N, C-alpha and C positions, 0 to 999 in steps of 0.2 A: 424560680424555672415555670417555664409555659407548661400550662395543663393539658394533656392529649384529650380529643374531644370523645374519641372511641377506643374502649377497651376489648380486646380480644383473648378468650383463654387458649387459643391455638397459636404456635410458635410460627413466624414468618421466616422465610430466606432472605438474607441479605442480598443486594445487586451490586455488582462491579462492571464496568467496562474494562477492556483490552483493545489495545491496537495495534495491528500489526502493518508497519511501515517498511514499504518496499522502496528502495533506491536502486540506480543504475551507475556504474563507474565507467562506461563505455565498452565493456568485455562483459561483466558479469552482474546479474542481479543481486542487491544485497537487501539485509534484513536489518533493521534497528532493533536491538535490544538493549536493556538497562540492568545493570548488575543490583541488585537487591541489598538495601542497607540494613533491612531489619528481619526479623523471625516472622513467619517460617520461610524456609530457605534462603536465609541469610547468606548473602555472596554470590548466590546462583543468580544464573542469568534468566531473564523474563521479559515479555512484552510491556509495554508503556502501559500503566492503568491503575486503577483503585477503586475505593468504594464510591457510589451515588452519593451526593448529599440530597437532602430531604427536598431542596428547591430546585433541583437540576432536572433535565431530561437526560435520555442516555449519552445524545451527542453533546449536549453542553459539558456533562462530565468528563466524556472522553477528550473533548477539546482542552478541558482544564488540566487534566491528567498529563498530556502531551506536553502542553506549555511547561508545566512544573519539572517534567521528568527529562524534557529533550530540549525545552527552549524552542519547539516548533508551535508557531501561532497559525490559527486559522486554516488548518489543512482541510483538504477537502475529502473528509473520511466519508465512508460509508458502511453501514451495517450489513454483515453477512451471514452470522448466523448466532444463535444462542445456546450456550453450553451449560447444562443443567445437571450432570452427574451428581449423585447425592454425595459421593465422598471427594469432589474434588479439591474440596479446600479443608484441611485439618484443622482449623480455627470454629467453624461454624459453616451450616448450610448456606451456599454462595452460589448464586447464578451470575453467569458473566454473558454481557450482550458483546459481542466481538464487531470490530470496525477495521477497515483495511483503507489505506490510502497510498497513492504513488507521489513521492516528491523528490525534488532536486536534494542532493546529498549536502549541496552546500548551504541550504536552507537550516540544517540542524547545527545549532550553536551548543548545545550542552545545556542542561538544567540544574537546579538546585535540590530536586528533591530525589535525588537517585545517586548512589555511589558512583556510579560510572554509565556513561551512554556509549554504544560502540557498534559500528557496521560489521556484518558478517556477511560472506557470501555463503551458499547453502552448504557447501563441504566443509565449512569452519564452524557451525553452529553446534555449541557445547549442548549437554543434556540441559533440558530446559525444566524452570520450577512448575510446579501445580500441574496442569493439563495442557501445557503451552505447546507441547510437541504436537499433540492432536490439534490446537488451535492453528499452528503453522499449516500443517498439512491441508485443512480445509480452506485456508487461507490462499494457499498456491493453486488447489484445484479451483478455488472461484475465480482466480486471476486469470488462469488460462481460458476457461470458459468466456468470460465478459469481454476478453479482448477482441473477440470474434463480434461483438454486437455494440462496443463502444470503443471510440479512440483514445482510451484511457492510456496507452503508451506513450502519447505525444505529452503527457505531462512529465515524463522522465527525461525528454528530450530538451536540449536548448531551443530558444525560439527558432533559430536557423542551423539546420543540419544536413548532413549528407545522406544518399541513400544506404550507403555501407553502415552508417551507423543506425538506422533505421532497421536495417535486416539485422544487424547484430543483435538489437535490442529485442526483436520478435524471436530469435533463435535462444537467446537466453532465458526468455520466459517460458516457451513452449519445448526447450531441450529438445531441439530438432536442428537439422541443416536443411537449408533450403538451396535450389540452384538459384545462382545470381540473375542470370537472366529472365528467369521464369519470375523471380520476386519482383524486380523492377517493372517488368510489362504488367505484373496485375496490380502493382501500387500505382503506377503512371495512368492505367486504362480506368481505375475507380475515380480518379480526379481528385482524390483527397490530399494530394499535394500541390503548391504551386511553387513556381520557381521564385527564390527570394531576389535574385537580382539575373540581368540577363549576360548571358555567357558573351564576352568578347568575340569577335571574329577569329579565327585561327588559334582557339586556346586549345593547347594540348589535350587528347582525350584521358590523360592520366589526371588532369586536374578536376575534381569533382564536382558537378553541379551541387548547388546550396538550395534547400527546400524550404518552405514553410508549410505548416497544417492549413488547410482549408476548411474552417468550421462551417461556413455556409454550404459548401457540396456535401460535407457530412450530412447537416441537417435535412439536406434534399434526400440523400439516399435513406437515412433513417425513416422518414415518412412513408418509403415506397417497401418498408421491410428487409433494411439493410442486412447483411451477414457476410462477414468475410470468411472466407474458407481458402485454405491452403492445400 
């Protein structure tokens, strides 16, 4: 067994990562949960996560746990908060570094390191293990704030989408309703969208225009201090 170079007389906390994964089914925002297969909180629902290994960064540990528990590989995760309440884990003193990601639901195939993995809408979410109810509230709050500064919602949409699908997604995240005409005008004025294909002449108005996200325009707007306000 490898001998540790340093020994300390003071106890140290353990470190875990937890990942809040958001998806969109076309109508509602969904959250990915795993059913715990071991104690504590066996059979309860929680976020994918686990203890960091000694040779991992927080992001590496989060990516590993995601793949093991949900089959999701190389998700574009981002840290959003550290939870350090003294009694948050009954086993020992545990600090967790929380991440979130927005993914296409079809990318989650299921993993081997959890009893079950399932998508839930907000109003379906059961009581969660540990302090994961608090983690969820913070993640939702963070998501609502960041969509005004980053085009993260486009990660939930197919490559080609309609304006109605985009409006439905913003409404689902912000939990508000927008006037259709005002929403369309704002999005088109920003230049963040480009038509995916030219509409044939005499196309009926009921046939929606298809769009793609314009990352070049977003990069330009961001340099000018871009903020999306409704």
